[in-house]
C-alpha positions in Angstrom: 78.5 85.0 65.3 80.9 82.6 66.8 83.7 85.2 66.8 81.4 87.7 68.6 80.5 85.0 71.2 84.2 84.3 71.9 85.0 88.0 72.0 82.4 88.4 74.8 82.7 85.1 76.6 86.5 85.0 77.0 86.9 88.4 78.8 83.8 87.5 80.8 85.3 84.1 81.9 88.6 85.8 82.7 86.8 88.4 84.8 85.1 85.6 86.8 88.3 83.6 87.3 90.6 86.5 88.2 88.2 88.5 90.4 88.1 86.1 93.3 91.8 85.6 93.3 92.3 89.4 93.6 89.7 89.7 96.4 91.4 86.9 98.4 94.7 88.7 97.9 93.3 92.1 98.9 91.5 90.8 102.1 94.0 88.4 103.5 97.5 89.4 102.1 97.5 93.0 101.0 94.8 95.1 102.7 96.7 98.4 102.1 96.7 97.7 98.3 92.9 97.1 98.4 92.3 100.4 100.2 94.5 102.4 97.8 93.1 100.8 94.7 89.5 101.2 95.9 90.0 104.9 96.4 91.9 105.5 93.1 89.9 103.1 90.9 86.5 102.6 92.7 84.6 101.6 89.6 87.1 98.8 88.7 87.2 97.7 92.4 83.4 97.4 92.4 83.6 95.3 89.2 86.1 93.0 90.8 83.9 92.5 93.9 80.9 91.8 91.7 82.9 89.3 89.7 84.1 87.5 92.8 80.6 87.4 94.2 79.2 85.9 90.9 82.0 83.3 90.8 81.4 82.3 94.4 77.6 81.9 93.9 78.2 79.9 90.7 80.6 77.5 92.4 78.5 77.1 95.5 75.4 76.6 93.3 77.0 73.8 91.4 78.4 72.2 94.6 75.0 72.3 96.4 73.3 70.8 93.3 75.8 67.8 93.5 75.1 67.5 97.2 71.4 67.2 96.4 72.0 64.1 94.3 69.2 62.2 96.2 66.5 64.7 94.9 65.0 63.3 91.7 65.7 65.4 88.6 62.1 65.3 87.5 60.9 67.2 90.6 60.3 70.8 89.6 57.9 73.2 87.9 57.3 74.6 84.4 57.1 78.3 83.8 54.8 80.2 81.4 57.1 79.4 78.4 57.1 75.8 79.2 60.7 75.7 80.5 61.4 73.2 83.3 63.2 74.3 86.5 64.1 71.5 88.9 63.6 71.8 92.6 67.3 70.9 93.0 68.4 73.9 90.9 66.0 76.3 92.8 67.1 75.2 96.2 70.8 75.3 95.2 70.4 78.8 93.7 68.7 80.2 96.8 71.2 78.6 99.2 74.1 79.9 97.1 72.7 83.4 97.1 72.1 83.3 100.9 75.6 81.9 101.5 77.1 84.5 99.2 75.5 87.5 101.0 76.5 85.9 104.3 80.2 85.7 103.2 80.0 89.4 102.1 78.6 90.3 105.6 81.3 88.3 107.3 84.1 89.9 105.3 82.7 93.3 105.9 82.6 92.6 109.7 86.1 91.1 109.5 87.5 94.2 107.8 85.9 96.6 110.2 87.2 94.7 113.2 90.6 94.5 111.7 90.7 98.2 110.9 89.5 99.1 114.4 92.0 96.8 116.1 94.8 98.2 114.0 93.8 101.8 114.7 93.8 101.1 118.5 97.2 99.4 118.3 98.6 102.3 116.3 97.2 105.0 118.7 98.4 103.1 121.8 101.9 102.7 120.4 102.0 106.4 119.3 100.9 107.6 122.7 103.5 105.5 124.4 106.3 107.0 122.2 105.3 110.6 122.8 104.5 110.2 126.5 108.0 111.1 127.5 108.2 114.2 125.3 105.9 116.4 127.4 108.9 118.1 129.1 111.0 118.5 126.0 112.2 121.9 124.7 111.0 123.3 121.4 114.3 122.4 119.7 114.1 118.8 121.0 110.6 118.4 119.7 111.6 119.7 116.2 114.6 117.4 116.2 112.4 114.4 117.1 109.9 115.3 114.5 112.6 115.5 111.8 114.0 112.1 112.9 110.5 110.6 112.6 110.0 112.1 109.2 113.3 110.7 107.9 112.5 107.3 109.3 109.0 107.2 107.8 110.3 108.4 104.4 113.0 105.6 104.5 110.4 103.0 105.2 108.1 104.3 102.5 110.9 104.2 99.9 112.1 100.8 101.1 109.1 99.0 99.7 105.9 99.9 98.0 102.3 98.5 98.3 102.1 94.8 99.0 105.8 94.1 99.3 105.8 96.0 102.6 105.8 93.7 105.6 103.0 94.1 108.2 105.6 95.4 110.7 106.7 98.1 108.3 103.1 99.2 107.5 102.4 99.3 111.2 105.6 101.4 111.9 104.7 103.9 109.1 101.2 104.4 110.6 102.7 104.8 114.1 105.3 107.3 112.9 102.6 109.3 111.1 100.6 109.6 114.3 103.7 110.5 116.3 104.6 113.2 113.7 101.1 114.7 113.9 101.2 114.6 117.7 104.6 116.2 117.9 103.5 118.8 115.3 100.6 119.7 117.7 103.0 119.9 120.6 105.3 122.2 118.7 102.5 124.6 117.9 101.4 124.6 121.5 104.9 125.3 122.7 105.4 128.1 120.1 102.1 129.7 121.2 103.2 129.4 124.9 106.5 131.1 124.1 104.8 133.9 122.2 102.4 134.4 125.1 105.2 134.5 127.6 107.1 137.1 125.4 104.0 139.3 125.3 
């Protein structure tokens, strides 16, 4: 029985210890890694989020109980089975859950704002880089697209995942937008040439 208990409790404890560390890393140091992992291993990612939430609530619950040291331990209620639950424990549990859901809400808002700001910055930088290409010839556009593709590939191979600097990640996204925009410009130019030939 003891062996079974350890086989279950040790992985469970490791899950609760490691999950919050991974979540902090994903949100504040490696957001790209979090997005990639969430898409490729969504079930595992959800398990990590749940583990981090449980760990946070447990730590906060214990902390709030200690803060309520002035509440007598014998204040509480008995349930139908005669088991005693102290007021201190109930208040700490409710407060920990509320604070836990509040933190989840704040992180969700933070991530949405970060993603929106990043997207705006990327689009603005991409538009600035292609603004002078409107009068370029078809060959010049193709050459520029090839240069951007080579530069993006070089940056992607330079580092992978979390080892990329924020500047490199930003540059890769900008180049991807520039490449797409130039691709659209090339198609429009080719259609215009075909129309003129007709």
